[in-house]
N, C-alpha and C positions, 0 to 999 in steps of 0.2 A: 313395490312388491319385490321380494327376492326372486332370483332365478332358481326356484326350487326344482323345477322340472328341467331335465337336461336339454330337451328339444327347444325350450324357450331360450336357452343360453348358448347352445352350440349346434353346429352343423353335424350331420352324420358323416364323419370323415375319420377313417382309421387306417393305420399302418401305411401312410403315404410317405414316410420318411426313409424307406428302404433300410431300416434298422440303424440309420446314422443320426446321432444327436447333432445339433448345430455346432459347427466348429468355428474357431477363430478365423475371421476374414471372409466367411461365406456370405454374410448379409451385405457387407460392403461391396464385394465382387458382384453379387446379384444386382444390387441397385445400380451400379455403374453400367451394367449391360442393358438392363431393361429401360433405363431412362432415355436411351437413344434408340432402342429397338424392342418394342413390346413382344416381338416374336423370338427374342433371344434364346429362351429355354427350348424352343422348338427347332432351332437351327441345327443342321448336321454337324457343324463345327462347334457346337456349344461346349463340349468337353475341353476343346482347345482354348476357346475364349475365356472359360471360367477356370481353367487349370485343374480340372478334376476328372474322375472317371464318369462314365455314362450314368451309373446308378446314383452317384453323388449329385449330378445335375438335377435328377428328379427330387432328391432330398433338398437341395438348395431352393428349388422352386416351391416345394411344400413349406419349408420353414419361412421363406419370405412372405408367403401368404398367411401362414399361421401367426406370425408376429405383426400382421396387419401393415406390412411394408409394401405389399403389392395387392392389387385387386385383379382378379381374372375376369375376362370378358370376351365376347365374340370378336372375330376378325372384322374390323370396320369395313373392309372391302368385300367381305363375304366369300372369300376364296377358299377358306378352309373351315372345318367344324372345330378344329382344335382351339383351345382357349389361349388367348394372348394375356400378357401380364403387364400392367402399367403401375409405376411407382406411386405410392400415396404421398400426400403432402407431409405426413409424419416421417416418411423415409427421406424426403428432401431435407427436412428440418434436422434430422439426426445424422445422416450418412453422407451428405454431399462433401466431396473433397475440397471444394472451394470455400464454403462458409457454413458447413454443417456443424451441429453441436459437438459431435464426437464420432467422426467417421470410422475410427479404428477401435472404438469401444474401449478406450483406455481408462475411463472413469467407472468405478464400480456402480455409481448411480445409474449409468446407462444400462447396465445389465439388469438392475432392479426394474427400471422402466420397461425394458423389453419383456421381462417376466410378467409384469402387469398387463401389457398389451396381449401377451400370449393367453393368459388365463382369465381375462376379463371379457365382458360381453356388454354391448350397448346397442340400441336401435340402429340398424344399418351396418353393424360391424360385430356380428356374433363370433363366438370363439370357434376356431377351426381345429381345436385339439380337445375333443370331448373327454378323452381319458385323463388328460391333465386337469381339465375343469373338475371332473368328478373327484380326482385324488385330492385336490387342494380345497374344494368347496363342499363336497357332498359326502365324502367318505366318513364313516362314524368313528374312525380310529386314527391314531397317529403312528402306530407301530404295525407293520404288516409284512407279509411275504408277497411275492409276485402272485401267487395263487389267491391270496386274500383279496388283493386289490383287483385282480382280474374278475373275481366273483362279484364284487361290488359294482364295478363298471358295467359288467354284463347285465346285472339286474336293472340298472338305470337305463341302459341302452334298450333292453327289451321293453321296458315301460314306456319309453319315449319315442322310439323309432319303429316304424313298421318294416324297414329294410335294413336291419342291423347286420353287422358283419359276423363272420364265424368267430368263435372264441379265440382261435389262434391269433387272429389279427389284434384282438384286444390285449392278449398276452404280450405280443411284440411291442405294443404301445407302452405297456407298463414297464417292460424291460428297458425300453428306450428312455423312459422317464427316470429310472434309477441311474442309468448311465449318464444322463444329462446333469443331474443335480448332486449325486453322491461321489465323493472323492474315492479314488482307488485305494486299496490297502496300503500301497506305498505312500501315497499322499497323506492318508490318515495317520500313519505311523510317525510322521514328521520327517521322514527321509526325503532326500532331494528327489523331486519328480523328474522323470525323463522328459525329453523334448516332446515325445509323442503324447505323454500325459498332459502336458501343458496345451498342446494343440487340440486335444480331444474335445473339450467343451468348456468354454469360459464360464458357464453358469454354475460350475462347481464352486467357484469363488464365493457364491452367495451363502454357502453352508446351510442350505435349507433342508438337506437330507443327509443322513449318515447311516453307515452300515453298523448294525448291532447284532448280527447273527453270531451264534456260537455253535460249536460242535457240528459243523457241517450244514446247519440249517440257516440259510441266508435270510436275514430279516433286515428291514429298513425302518427308520424312524424320522419323522419330521422334527426338526429342532425348533426350539422356542427361545424367547429371551430377547435381550437387547440386540438390535441389528446395527452394529457400529458403522457398517459400510453403507447403510441405507440413508441417504440424505433426507433431512426433514422436508425439503421442498418436493422431493419425489413422492414421499408418503402423503403429503397434503394434496399434491396434484391428484393422486389416485383417489383420495377421499372425495374431492370435489368432482372428479370425473364420475365417480359412482353416484354422487348426489344428483348429477345432471340427468340421470335416468328418470328422475321423478319430476324435475322442473327445469324450465329455461330461464326463470327469473329468480328474484330473491326468495329465500327460504331458509330451512334448517333441517338438520338430520341428527339423530342421536348418536353419540359416540359408541353406545352399545351396539347399534346396528352396524356401524362401520367396523367394529371389532369382531362381531360374531355372525353376521348374516351371510348366508351362502352367496358368493359372488362379490363380496366386499373385500376391501384391502386387508382387513385383519386376518382373514383366512388365506388370502393370496400370499401375504408376506409372513404369515405366522407371527404376528405381533398382537399384543393385548392392548386394552384400553389405555393404560398408563403411557405406553410408548406413543400412542396416537395423541394423547394430551400434550406430551412433551414436544412433539413435532409441531402441533398446531399452535401452541404458545410461542414457539420460536418464530414461526413464519408469520403469525398474525401481528407480531409486534410492529407497530408502525403502519399497519394496514387496516384502516377503519372499516373497510368493506368486509372484513373477515374477523370473526370473534368466536371465543368459547363462552358459552353461557351455562352457568351452574344453577339449576333449579332443584327443588326438593326431589331427591331420589333420582335425578337424571341430569347428565351433562350433554350438551348439544353443540354442534358446530353450526353457526349461523353465517349467512352471506347475504349481502345487500345488492348483488348483481348476478348476472348470468354465471352459474357455477362453472360451465365449460370454459367460457372466456377467462374467468378468474384463474382456473386451473392452469391454462396455458400461459397466462401472464406470470404465474408463480414458477412454473417449470422453466420458462424462458429466462427468468432471472437467475436460476441456478447455473445456466450456461452462458452467462454474460450477454443476454438479450440478443439471441440469434436473429430474431425477426426484425430487429432494428438495423441490421447491417445493410449497407447500400445494395440495392438490387435484389434483395431477398423477396421472393414472390409471396403474395398473399394466398390464402386458400382459393379465393375466386380466380386469381390469375393462374394458379396451378390447375384448377379444374378446367379452365379454358384451354390450357395446353393439352390436357388429357381428359377430354369430355366423357370418355367411357367410365371414368371413376364415379362421377355423379350418377350415371345411369345404373351402374352396378349397385351402388348404395341404395338407390330408390327401389330397385328390384328386390333387394334383400328386405327392406322395410315392408314392402307390399307382401312378400312371402310370409313375414312374421305376422302381419295383420290378418292375413287369410287364415293362418294356422290358429290364431287366437279366436277368430270368428268360428272356426270349426269346433274348437274346444268348447266354447260357450254353447254352441248348438248341441253338442254331444251331452254336455251337462244338463241342458234344458230337457233333452229327450229322455235322459235317465231319470230325472225328477218326475217327468210326466208319466213314465211307465212304472214308477215306484208305487 
């Protein structure tokens, strides 16, 4: 089932970025600190350790969580009510200086991967950026003003959450989204960008959003078409990751769902079914456990093993098999080192199950009273 209701896919979390889009180097710096000290973001000298201002520390903490590179949890010693942050295995896989896949995010595919982690949702790891989720997956238009998108996000928030934010917070999220993905006028004109432009946000390189406003009315539009910088392995990873929401074993999923369903890679990456077909055909060559099946009126992606395990095998191949490097920790070994990670994931799963139960009960009560 698609994550059609925002609360099923995302946490109620708004304007936690202090108006800062994620900058070059932030995620790596944050990982390097929290892997040794889960209280790093809370330290008085955090601005010195991270090399940023105090408000940027808060932004780095938020973005690390939003990209699913950290999980927050209670102080194991119980000395403070403030939330600590532990690095996820995904952060270890991507950002570690010793043998991570791409610590400094030099490969465009790494930005696409992080974008998927930001706007995707799965059991135990819901999205922490509901405005971003709404914009990419639920908004009914591709061209918008900040006011247009704010209105749509507000509608979904009011429908999904009982404790939604003030509208100004949603507006700040939408403005941050445009700064994050859309190039500045200087960059769009083809002129040489300043050093500050280049530092501002690496995700502009994805060209997912462009400025189309005229005569003083600022408008934005999601782009479509071939994504030449999106590796086939990353796209197929995302497709299998999405399929894993429905099954842990062999199965299949239609390419139409992958291209069009809210929460799916097609909407996240703004790619259509032909682009998914091309990527799947390229990756499936020589992989008997992964196939494209053409039936009457429908094309599907079929897999004969656990789609999540297969997804990571394919992604790992893109980065020269990071997990096969000597001494690289397994997920279980990483969880043993950071036991709060599993506890936080289980708590999130339990919260989602409880909400689902409440929704079913509410539907039943409504039908009974009808």
